[in-house]
N, CA, C and O atoms as CSV, one atom per row, in Angstrom:
chain,resi,resn,atom,element,x,y,z
A,1,UNK,N,N,26.882,128.678,26.890
A,1,UNK,CA,C,26.484,127.640,27.818
A,1,UNK,C,C,27.299,127.777,29.099
A,1,UNK,O,O,28.497,128.058,29.057
A,2,UNK,N,N,26.644,127.578,30.225
A,2,UNK,CA,C,27.330,127.607,31.508
A,2,UNK,C,C,28.180,126.354,31.675
A,2,UNK,O,O,27.829,125.281,31.186
A,3,UNK,N,N,29.275,126.503,32.356
A,3,UNK,CA,C,30.136,125.365,32.660
A,3,UNK,C,C,29.611,124.719,33.939
A,3,UNK,O,O,29.351,125.409,34.925
A,4,UNK,N,N,29.458,123.409,33.923
A,4,UNK,CA,C,28.978,122.717,35.111
A,4,UNK,C,C,29.447,121.269,35.099
A,4,UNK,O,O,29.890,120.749,34.075
A,5,UNK,N,N,29.341,120.643,36.235
A,5,UNK,CA,C,29.628,119.225,36.366
A,5,UNK,C,C,28.377,118.552,36.887
A,5,UNK,O,O,27.787,118.995,37.872
A,6,UNK,N,N,27.983,117.505,36.242
A,6,UNK,CA,C,26.815,116.744,36.678
A,6,UNK,C,C,27.261,115.316,36.931
A,6,UNK,O,O,27.870,114.685,36.067
A,7,UNK,N,N,26.959,114.815,38.105
A,7,UNK,CA,C,27.323,113.453,38.470
A,7,UNK,C,C,26.056,112.698,38.829
A,7,UNK,O,O,25.237,113.196,39.602
A,8,UNK,N,N,25.885,111.516,38.286
A,8,UNK,CA,C,24.718,110.716,38.638
A,8,UNK,C,C,25.128,109.276,38.930
A,8,UNK,O,O,24.934,108.375,38.113
A,9,UNK,N,N,25.691,109.090,40.099
A,9,UNK,CA,C,26.113,107.736,40.460
A,9,UNK,C,C,24.895,106.810,40.577
A,9,UNK,O,O,23.852,107.202,41.101
A,10,UNK,N,N,25.041,105.612,40.095
A,10,UNK,CA,C,23.972,104.627,40.120
A,10,UNK,C,C,24.552,103.318,40.630
A,10,UNK,O,O,25.613,102.879,40.186
A,11,UNK,N,N,23.847,102.705,41.560
A,11,UNK,CA,C,24.220,101.369,42.010
A,11,UNK,C,C,23.061,100.446,41.688
A,11,UNK,O,O,21.901,100.781,41.926
A,12,UNK,N,N,23.378,99.302,41.153
A,12,UNK,CA,C,22.359,98.310,40.825
A,12,UNK,C,C,22.686,97.041,41.599
A,12,UNK,O,O,23.778,96.485,41.473
A,13,UNK,N,N,21.724,96.589,42.403
A,13,UNK,CA,C,21.904,95.369,43.184
A,13,UNK,C,C,21.031,94.270,42.598
A,13,UNK,O,O,19.855,94.490,42.310
A,14,UNK,N,N,21.609,93.090,42.422
A,14,UNK,CA,C,20.891,91.958,41.866
A,14,UNK,C,C,20.937,90.792,42.841
A,14,UNK,O,O,21.836,90.700,43.677
A,15,UNK,N,N,19.964,89.908,42.724
A,15,UNK,CA,C,19.997,88.644,43.455
A,15,UNK,C,C,18.995,88.570,44.582
A,15,UNK,O,O,18.434,89.570,45.030
A,16,UNK,N,N,18.797,87.349,45.018
A,16,UNK,CA,C,17.864,87.089,46.097
A,16,UNK,C,C,18.301,87.808,47.375
A,16,UNK,O,O,19.453,87.709,47.799
A,17,UNK,N,N,17.372,88.520,47.967
A,17,UNK,CA,C,17.571,89.272,49.212
A,17,UNK,C,C,18.605,90.392,49.087
A,17,UNK,O,O,19.146,90.851,50.093
A,18,UNK,N,N,18.879,90.828,47.869
A,18,UNK,CA,C,19.836,91.922,47.662
A,18,UNK,C,C,19.358,93.197,48.340
A,18,UNK,O,O,20.160,93.940,48.906
A,19,UNK,N,N,18.059,93.453,48.284
A,19,UNK,CA,C,17.523,94.668,48.910
A,19,UNK,C,C,17.711,94.624,50.424
A,19,UNK,O,O,18.158,95.602,51.024
A,20,UNK,N,N,17.378,93.508,51.034
A,20,UNK,CA,C,17.490,93.386,52.486
A,20,UNK,C,C,18.925,93.511,52.974
A,20,UNK,O,O,19.177,94.046,54.054
A,21,UNK,N,N,19.865,93.017,52.175
A,21,UNK,CA,C,21.258,93.048,52.620
A,21,UNK,C,C,21.976,94.353,52.273
A,21,UNK,O,O,22.984,94.674,52.902
A,22,UNK,N,N,21.493,95.104,51.301
A,22,UNK,CA,C,22.216,96.289,50.838
A,22,UNK,C,C,21.493,97.621,51.035
A,22,UNK,O,O,22.129,98.646,51.281
A,23,UNK,N,N,20.181,97.603,50.928
A,23,UNK,CA,C,19.432,98.855,50.947
A,23,UNK,C,C,19.513,99.625,52.263
A,23,UNK,O,O,19.645,100.848,52.217
A,24,UNK,N,N,19.442,98.992,53.423
A,24,UNK,CA,C,19.513,99.779,54.658
A,24,UNK,C,C,20.758,100.666,54.762
A,24,UNK,O,O,20.668,101.799,55.234
A,25,UNK,N,N,21.899,100.171,54.334
A,25,UNK,CA,C,23.137,100.969,54.386
A,25,UNK,C,C,23.058,102.147,53.429
A,25,UNK,O,O,23.541,103.232,53.753
A,26,UNK,N,N,22.463,101.961,52.263
A,26,UNK,CA,C,22.311,103.057,51.304
A,26,UNK,C,C,21.337,104.102,51.834
A,26,UNK,O,O,21.577,105.301,51.700
A,27,UNK,N,N,20.248,103.654,52.431
A,27,UNK,CA,C,19.239,104.576,52.955
A,27,UNK,C,C,19.774,105.429,54.097
A,27,UNK,O,O,19.329,106.560,54.294
A,28,UNK,N,N,20.717,104.893,54.842
A,28,UNK,CA,C,21.298,105.647,55.962
A,28,UNK,C,C,22.086,106.860,55.478
A,28,UNK,O,O,22.335,107.779,56.258
A,29,UNK,N,N,22.477,106.878,54.220
A,29,UNK,CA,C,23.299,107.952,53.663
A,29,UNK,C,C,22.482,109.114,53.104
A,29,UNK,O,O,23.046,110.150,52.749
A,30,UNK,N,N,21.156,108.953,53.021
A,30,UNK,CA,C,20.329,109.949,52.324
A,30,UNK,C,C,19.248,110.507,53.240
A,30,UNK,O,O,19.021,110.017,54.346
A,31,UNK,N,N,18.588,111.552,52.741
A,31,UNK,CA,C,17.502,112.192,53.482
A,31,UNK,C,C,16.297,111.285,53.639
A,31,UNK,O,O,16.348,110.097,53.319
A,32,UNK,N,N,15.216,111.858,54.135
A,32,UNK,CA,C,14.062,111.048,54.520
A,32,UNK,C,C,13.030,110.807,53.425
A,32,UNK,O,O,12.161,109.950,53.585
A,33,UNK,N,N,13.101,111.540,52.318
A,33,UNK,CA,C,12.073,111.418,51.282
A,33,UNK,C,C,12.547,110.555,50.119
A,33,UNK,O,O,13.503,110.898,49.424
A,34,UNK,N,N,11.867,109.434,49.920
A,34,UNK,CA,C,12.249,108.461,48.903
A,34,UNK,C,C,11.166,108.367,47.837
A,34,UNK,O,O,9.980,108.272,48.152
A,35,UNK,N,N,11.581,108.393,46.580
A,35,UNK,CA,C,10.684,108.153,45.461
A,35,UNK,C,C,10.847,106.691,45.055
A,35,UNK,O,O,11.903,106.288,44.567
A,36,UNK,N,N,9.804,105.909,45.258
A,36,UNK,CA,C,9.808,104.501,44.878
A,36,UNK,C,C,9.216,104.413,43.475
A,36,UNK,O,O,8.016,104.606,43.283
A,37,UNK,N,N,10.062,104.123,42.507
A,37,UNK,CA,C,9.656,104.134,41.101
A,37,UNK,C,C,9.638,102.718,40.542
A,37,UNK,O,O,10.574,101.943,40.734
A,38,UNK,N,N,8.553,102.402,39.847
A,38,UNK,CA,C,8.450,101.077,39.236
A,38,UNK,C,C,7.476,101.110,38.067
A,38,UNK,O,O,6.836,102.126,37.799
A,39,UNK,N,N,7.378,99.991,37.386
A,39,UNK,CA,C,6.578,99.909,36.163
A,39,UNK,C,C,5.138,99.536,36.403
A,39,UNK,O,O,4.410,100.228,37.115
A,40,UNK,N,N,4.737,98.440,35.806
A,40,UNK,CA,C,3.337,98.056,35.784
A,40,UNK,C,C,2.809,97.385,37.032
A,40,UNK,O,O,1.604,97.153,37.129
A,41,UNK,N,N,3.636,97.072,37.964
A,41,UNK,CA,C,3.135,96.496,39.199
A,41,UNK,C,C,3.528,95.058,39.461
A,41,UNK,O,O,3.031,94.454,40.411
A,42,UNK,N,N,4.407,94.489,38.647
A,42,UNK,CA,C,4.824,93.106,38.906
A,42,UNK,C,C,5.520,92.996,40.263
A,42,UNK,O,O,5.544,91.920,40.859
A,43,UNK,N,N,6.085,94.100,40.755
A,43,UNK,CA,C,6.743,94.041,42.068
A,43,UNK,C,C,5.732,93.795,43.189
A,43,UNK,O,O,6.098,93.320,44.264
A,44,UNK,N,N,4.472,94.116,42.940
A,44,UNK,CA,C,3.430,93.812,43.930
A,44,UNK,C,C,3.060,92.338,43.884
A,44,UNK,O,O,2.747,91.743,44.914
A,45,UNK,N,N,3.094,91.753,42.708
A,45,UNK,CA,C,2.741,90.338,42.556
A,45,UNK,C,C,3.825,89.414,43.072
A,45,UNK,O,O,3.526,88.339,43.592
A,46,UNK,N,N,5.095,89.820,42.935
A,46,UNK,CA,C,6.184,88.922,43.331
A,46,UNK,C,C,6.713,89.159,44.746
A,46,UNK,O,O,7.656,88.491,45.170
A,47,UNK,N,N,6.122,90.096,45.476
A,47,UNK,CA,C,6.481,90.313,46.870
A,47,UNK,C,C,7.564,91.353,47.115
A,47,UNK,O,O,7.831,91.709,48.263
A,48,UNK,N,N,8.189,91.842,46.052
A,48,UNK,CA,C,9.264,92.822,46.205
A,48,UNK,C,C,8.735,94.129,46.795
A,48,UNK,O,O,9.403,94.755,47.618
A,49,UNK,N,N,7.552,94.536,46.383
A,49,UNK,CA,C,6.954,95.784,46.870
A,49,UNK,C,C,6.838,95.773,48.399
A,49,UNK,O,O,7.282,96.708,49.065
A,50,UNK,N,N,6.244,94.722,48.943
A,50,UNK,CA,C,6.073,94.634,50.398
A,50,UNK,C,C,7.415,94.588,51.116
A,50,UNK,O,O,7.583,95.193,52.176
A,51,UNK,N,N,8.363,93.871,50.536
A,51,UNK,CA,C,9.708,93.798,51.126
A,51,UNK,C,C,10.348,95.183,51.185
A,51,UNK,O,O,10.921,95.567,52.205
A,52,UNK,N,N,10.246,95.929,50.086
A,52,UNK,CA,C,10.846,97.259,50.036
A,52,UNK,C,C,10.156,98.233,50.984
A,52,UNK,O,O,10.823,99.008,51.670
A,53,UNK,N,N,8.834,98.199,51.026
A,53,UNK,CA,C,8.115,99.091,51.943
A,53,UNK,C,C,8.499,98.818,53.389
A,53,UNK,O,O,8.610,99.746,54.189
A,54,UNK,N,N,8.701,97.558,53.725
A,54,UNK,CA,C,9.122,97.204,55.076
A,54,UNK,C,C,10.511,97.768,55.383
A,54,UNK,O,O,10.739,98.317,56.461
A,55,UNK,N,N,11.430,97.631,54.439
A,55,UNK,CA,C,12.787,98.156,54.619
A,55,UNK,C,C,12.748,99.683,54.753
A,55,UNK,O,O,13.409,100.252,55.622
A,56,UNK,N,N,11.976,100.333,53.897
A,56,UNK,CA,C,11.873,101.800,53.928
A,56,UNK,C,C,11.232,102.282,55.229
A,56,UNK,O,O,11.671,103.278,55.804
A,57,UNK,N,N,10.202,101.585,55.692
A,57,UNK,CA,C,9.536,101.937,56.949
A,57,UNK,C,C,10.512,101.802,58.118
A,57,UNK,O,O,10.600,102.696,58.959
A,58,UNK,N,N,11.236,100.701,58.174
A,58,UNK,CA,C,12.202,100.479,59.252
A,58,UNK,C,C,13.311,101.524,59.246
A,58,UNK,O,O,13.891,101.831,60.288
A,59,UNK,N,N,13.605,102.074,58.057
A,59,UNK,CA,C,14.636,103.110,57.940
A,59,UNK,C,C,14.068,104.502,58.235
A,59,UNK,O,O,14.800,105.491,58.207
A,60,UNK,N,N,12.774,104.574,58.514
A,60,UNK,CA,C,12.148,105.855,58.847
A,60,UNK,C,C,11.951,106.777,57.650
A,60,UNK,O,O,11.946,107.999,57.803
A,61,UNK,N,N,11.792,106.214,56.483
A,61,UNK,CA,C,11.668,107.018,55.263
A,61,UNK,C,C,10.207,107.295,54.929
A,61,UNK,O,O,9.321,106.487,55.205
A,62,UNK,N,N,9.984,108.452,54.333
A,62,UNK,CA,C,8.689,108.824,53.778
A,62,UNK,C,C,8.709,108.434,52.305
A,62,UNK,O,O,9.620,108.819,51.572
A,63,UNK,N,N,7.715,107.676,51.870
A,63,UNK,CA,C,7.725,107.110,50.521
A,63,UNK,C,C,6.670,107.772,49.634
A,63,UNK,O,O,5.502,107.893,50.006
A,64,UNK,N,N,7.113,108.191,48.465
A,64,UNK,CA,C,6.229,108.668,47.408
A,64,UNK,C,C,6.381,107.694,46.257
A,64,UNK,O,O,7.498,107.366,45.858
A,65,UNK,N,N,5.255,107.228,45.718
A,65,UNK,CA,C,5.316,106.263,44.629
A,65,UNK,C,C,5.203,106.941,43.271
A,65,UNK,O,O,4.390,107.843,43.071
A,66,UNK,N,N,6.033,106.489,42.353
A,66,UNK,CA,C,6.011,106.909,40.951
A,66,UNK,C,C,5.848,105.624,40.147
A,66,UNK,O,O,6.814,104.897,39.919
A,67,UNK,N,N,4.626,105.355,39.722
A,67,UNK,CA,C,4.302,104.069,39.107
A,67,UNK,C,C,3.958,104.216,37.627
A,67,UNK,O,O,3.789,105.319,37.109
A,68,UNK,N,N,3.863,103.081,36.978
A,68,UNK,CA,C,3.416,103.057,35.594
A,68,UNK,C,C,4.484,103.404,34.572
A,68,UNK,O,O,4.161,103.772,33.443
A,69,UNK,N,N,5.740,103.294,34.946
A,69,UNK,CA,C,6.817,103.574,33.990
A,69,UNK,C,C,6.832,102.437,32.965
A,69,UNK,O,O,7.061,101.274,33.297
A,70,UNK,N,N,6.583,102.809,31.729
A,70,UNK,CA,C,6.459,101.813,30.674
A,70,UNK,C,C,7.785,101.598,29.946
A,70,UNK,O,O,8.743,102.345,30.140
A,71,UNK,N,N,7.821,100.572,29.110
A,71,UNK,CA,C,8.983,100.375,28.243
A,71,UNK,C,C,9.132,101.610,27.371
A,71,UNK,O,O,8.142,102.156,26.883
A,72,UNK,N,N,10.353,102.047,27.178
A,72,UNK,CA,C,10.622,103.269,26.411
A,72,UNK,C,C,9.782,104.426,26.925
A,72,UNK,O,O,8.906,104.923,26.219
A,73,UNK,N,N,10.046,104.855,28.156
A,73,UNK,CA,C,9.225,105.900,28.774
A,73,UNK,C,C,9.132,107.158,27.919
A,73,UNK,O,O,10.081,107.538,27.233
A,74,UNK,N,N,7.992,107.778,27.979
A,74,UNK,CA,C,7.728,108.974,27.189
A,74,UNK,C,C,8.248,110.220,27.893
A,74,UNK,O,O,8.569,110.205,29.082
A,75,UNK,N,N,8.318,111.283,27.129
A,75,UNK,CA,C,8.675,112.602,27.658
A,75,UNK,C,C,7.719,112.975,28.796
A,75,UNK,O,O,8.144,113.473,29.838
A,76,UNK,N,N,6.437,112.729,28.583
A,76,UNK,CA,C,5.433,113.072,29.599
A,76,UNK,C,C,5.669,112.314,30.901
A,76,UNK,O,O,5.498,112.873,31.985
A,77,UNK,N,N,6.058,111.051,30.801
A,77,UNK,CA,C,6.333,110.258,32.002
A,77,UNK,C,C,7.524,110.826,32.770
A,77,UNK,O,O,7.486,110.932,33.996
A,78,UNK,N,N,8.566,111.186,32.052
A,78,UNK,CA,C,9.744,111.786,32.696
A,78,UNK,C,C,9.356,113.095,33.382
A,78,UNK,O,O,9.755,113.342,34.520
A,79,UNK,N,N,8.591,113.920,32.703
A,79,UNK,CA,C,8.178,115.201,33.286
A,79,UNK,C,C,7.306,114.991,34.524
A,79,UNK,O,O,7.408,115.739,35.497
A,80,UNK,N,N,6.448,113.970,34.481
A,80,UNK,CA,C,5.614,113.640,35.637
A,80,UNK,C,C,6.482,113.265,36.839
A,80,UNK,O,O,6.252,113.730,37.955
A,81,UNK,N,N,7.471,112.426,36.595
A,81,UNK,CA,C,8.372,112.015,37.677
A,81,UNK,C,C,9.181,113.171,38.228
A,81,UNK,O,O,9.356,113.283,39.441
A,82,UNK,N,N,9.677,114.035,37.352
A,82,UNK,CA,C,10.463,115.192,37.789
A,82,UNK,C,C,9.610,116.140,38.616
A,82,UNK,O,O,10.066,116.660,39.635
A,83,UNK,N,N,8.377,116.369,38.184
A,83,UNK,CA,C,7.469,117.246,38.934
A,83,UNK,C,C,7.181,116.664,40.315
A,83,UNK,O,O,7.141,117.393,41.306
A,84,UNK,N,N,6.984,115.365,40.374
A,84,UNK,CA,C,6.732,114.692,41.649
A,84,UNK,C,C,7.949,114.806,42.565
A,84,UNK,O,O,7.810,115.066,43.760
A,85,UNK,N,N,9.131,114.612,42.005
A,85,UNK,CA,C,10.362,114.714,42.800
A,85,UNK,C,C,10.549,116.118,43.358
A,85,UNK,O,O,10.970,116.286,44.502
A,86,UNK,N,N,10.238,117.117,42.555
A,86,UNK,CA,C,10.340,118.503,43.028
A,86,UNK,C,C,9.303,118.790,44.096
A,86,UNK,O,O,9.623,119.336,45.152
A,87,UNK,N,N,8.055,118.421,43.820
A,87,UNK,CA,C,6.945,118.696,44.736
A,87,UNK,C,C,7.167,118.064,46.109
A,87,UNK,O,O,6.898,118.686,47.137
A,88,UNK,N,N,7.650,116.843,46.118
A,88,UNK,CA,C,7.819,116.091,47.367
A,88,UNK,C,C,9.210,116.236,47.973
A,88,UNK,O,O,9.519,115.606,48.984
A,89,UNK,N,N,10.050,117.069,47.353
A,89,UNK,CA,C,11.410,117.295,47.862
A,89,UNK,C,C,12.149,115.968,48.067
A,89,UNK,O,O,12.649,115.678,49.154
A,90,UNK,N,N,12.203,115.181,47.005
A,90,UNK,CA,C,12.774,113.834,47.058
A,90,UNK,C,C,14.295,113.890,47.245
A,90,UNK,O,O,14.999,114.652,46.583
A,91,UNK,N,N,14.767,113.060,48.164
A,91,UNK,CA,C,16.196,112.957,48.457
A,91,UNK,C,C,16.857,111.774,47.755
A,91,UNK,O,O,18.060,111.792,47.499
A,92,UNK,N,N,16.071,110.751,47.448
A,92,UNK,CA,C,16.612,109.486,46.959
A,92,UNK,C,C,15.582,108.820,46.060
A,92,UNK,O,O,14.409,108.721,46.419
A,93,UNK,N,N,16.017,108.365,44.897
A,93,UNK,CA,C,15.120,107.637,44.000
A,93,UNK,C,C,15.498,106.162,44.029
A,93,UNK,O,O,16.636,105.791,43.745
A,94,UNK,N,N,14.526,105.334,44.375
A,94,UNK,CA,C,14.715,103.891,44.375
A,94,UNK,C,C,13.978,103.348,43.149
A,94,UNK,O,O,12.758,103.179,43.170
A,95,UNK,N,N,14.736,103.075,42.079
A,95,UNK,CA,C,14.182,102.579,40.820
A,95,UNK,C,C,14.161,101.055,40.871
A,95,UNK,O,O,15.211,100.419,40.962
A,96,UNK,N,N,12.975,100.477,40.811
A,96,UNK,CA,C,12.831,99.034,40.923
A,96,UNK,C,C,12.285,98.496,39.613
A,96,UNK,O,O,11.144,98.773,39.243
A,97,UNK,N,N,13.100,97.734,38.922
A,97,UNK,CA,C,12.660,97.174,37.653
A,97,UNK,C,C,13.824,97.036,36.705
A,97,UNK,O,O,14.975,96.894,37.117
A,98,UNK,N,N,13.506,97.080,35.435
A,98,UNK,CA,C,14.516,96.904,34.414
A,98,UNK,C,C,15.066,98.207,33.888
A,98,UNK,O,O,14.975,99.253,34.531
A,99,UNK,N,N,15.637,98.120,32.707
A,99,UNK,CA,C,16.324,99.250,32.107
A,99,UNK,C,C,15.459,100.469,31.893
A,99,UNK,O,O,15.932,101.593,32.066
A,100,UNK,N,N,14.203,100.282,31.522
A,100,UNK,CA,C,13.333,101.430,31.279
A,100,UNK,C,C,13.085,102.222,32.559
A,100,UNK,O,O,13.107,103.452,32.549
A,101,UNK,N,N,12.851,101.523,33.644
A,101,UNK,CA,C,12.638,102.201,34.924
A,101,UNK,C,C,13.913,102.919,35.350
A,101,UNK,O,O,13.870,104.078,35.761
A,102,UNK,N,N,15.028,102.240,35.252
A,102,UNK,CA,C,16.307,102.825,35.652
A,102,UNK,C,C,16.651,104.034,34.790
A,102,UNK,O,O,17.023,105.083,35.316
A,103,UNK,N,N,16.533,103.900,33.488
A,103,UNK,CA,C,16.854,105.015,32.597
A,103,UNK,C,C,15.913,106.191,32.799
A,103,UNK,O,O,16.344,107.344,32.792
A,104,UNK,N,N,14.644,105.906,32.979
A,104,UNK,CA,C,13.680,106.976,33.236
A,104,UNK,C,C,14.070,107.743,34.494
A,104,UNK,O,O,14.032,108.973,34.512
A,105,UNK,N,N,14.441,107.026,35.529
A,105,UNK,CA,C,14.778,107.674,36.802
A,105,UNK,C,C,16.064,108.481,36.727
A,105,UNK,O,O,16.218,109.461,37.455
A,106,UNK,N,N,16.977,108.092,35.871
A,106,UNK,CA,C,18.185,108.901,35.685
A,106,UNK,C,C,17.815,110.274,35.136
A,106,UNK,O,O,18.334,111.289,35.601
A,107,UNK,N,N,16.926,110.313,34.158
A,107,UNK,CA,C,16.504,111.588,33.586
A,107,UNK,C,C,15.623,112.352,34.565
A,107,UNK,O,O,15.731,113.574,34.663
A,108,UNK,N,N,14.762,111.659,35.284
A,108,UNK,CA,C,13.926,112.307,36.301
A,108,UNK,C,C,14.809,113.030,37.319
A,108,UNK,O,O,14.533,114.171,37.688
A,109,UNK,N,N,15.862,112.366,37.765
A,109,UNK,CA,C,16.732,112.978,38.775
A,109,UNK,C,C,17.406,114.234,38.250
A,109,UNK,O,O,17.533,115.221,38.974
A,110,UNK,N,N,17.833,114.202,37.008
A,110,UNK,CA,C,18.471,115.389,36.405
A,110,UNK,C,C,17.457,116.507,36.199
A,110,UNK,O,O,17.715,117.660,36.546
A,111,UNK,N,N,16.307,116.163,35.634
A,111,UNK,CA,C,15.282,117.166,35.363
A,111,UNK,C,C,14.769,117.809,36.644
A,111,UNK,O,O,14.461,119.001,36.656
A,112,UNK,N,N,14.675,117.043,37.713
A,112,UNK,CA,C,14.151,117.555,38.979
A,112,UNK,C,C,15.059,118.617,39.586
A,112,UNK,O,O,14.601,119.439,40.379
A,113,UNK,N,N,16.334,118.611,39.226
A,113,UNK,CA,C,17.293,119.558,39.787
A,113,UNK,C,C,17.460,120.820,38.952
A,113,UNK,O,O,18.119,121.765,39.383
A,114,UNK,N,N,16.869,120.844,37.763
A,114,UNK,CA,C,17.048,121.977,36.879
A,114,UNK,C,C,15.773,122.797,36.756
A,114,UNK,O,O,14.668,122.278,36.905
A,115,UNK,N,N,15.941,124.072,36.484
A,115,UNK,CA,C,14.779,124.948,36.302
A,115,UNK,C,C,14.324,125.023,34.860
A,115,UNK,O,O,13.305,125.647,34.564
A,116,UNK,N,N,15.067,124.392,33.954
A,116,UNK,CA,C,14.659,124.391,32.548
A,116,UNK,C,C,14.552,122.966,32.044
A,116,UNK,O,O,15.091,122.030,32.635
A,117,UNK,N,N,13.851,122.828,30.950
A,117,UNK,CA,C,13.619,121.517,30.360
A,117,UNK,C,C,14.877,121.017,29.673
A,117,UNK,O,O,15.457,121.712,28.838
A,118,UNK,N,N,15.302,119.796,30.030
A,118,UNK,CA,C,16.478,119.232,29.379
A,118,UNK,C,C,16.065,118.341,28.233
A,118,UNK,O,O,16.921,117.770,27.556
């Protein structure tokens, strides 16, 4: 096995208007291609989706959506996200939702950087 170091820093922001107060500073640190990942679409019903798209647009980011992440995401879902991240040359993954979305995106980010299946 090759010796390597893998780091996957994750920040989770909670609370009302957390995205508006914190996300612009995070977006300034990364490239222009953002993967907006979420589950079944409740973020569209509660207004979070529109809020995030506005923040991303104001930051000049190109957004690719990765939707439909279910509870206990499947291998196929992870592979779909990794392929999308590679294809679109994603610089930053914005995982919006609960633990399943966040955990799925952690594996997507790792898989997208490797040439073999993890």
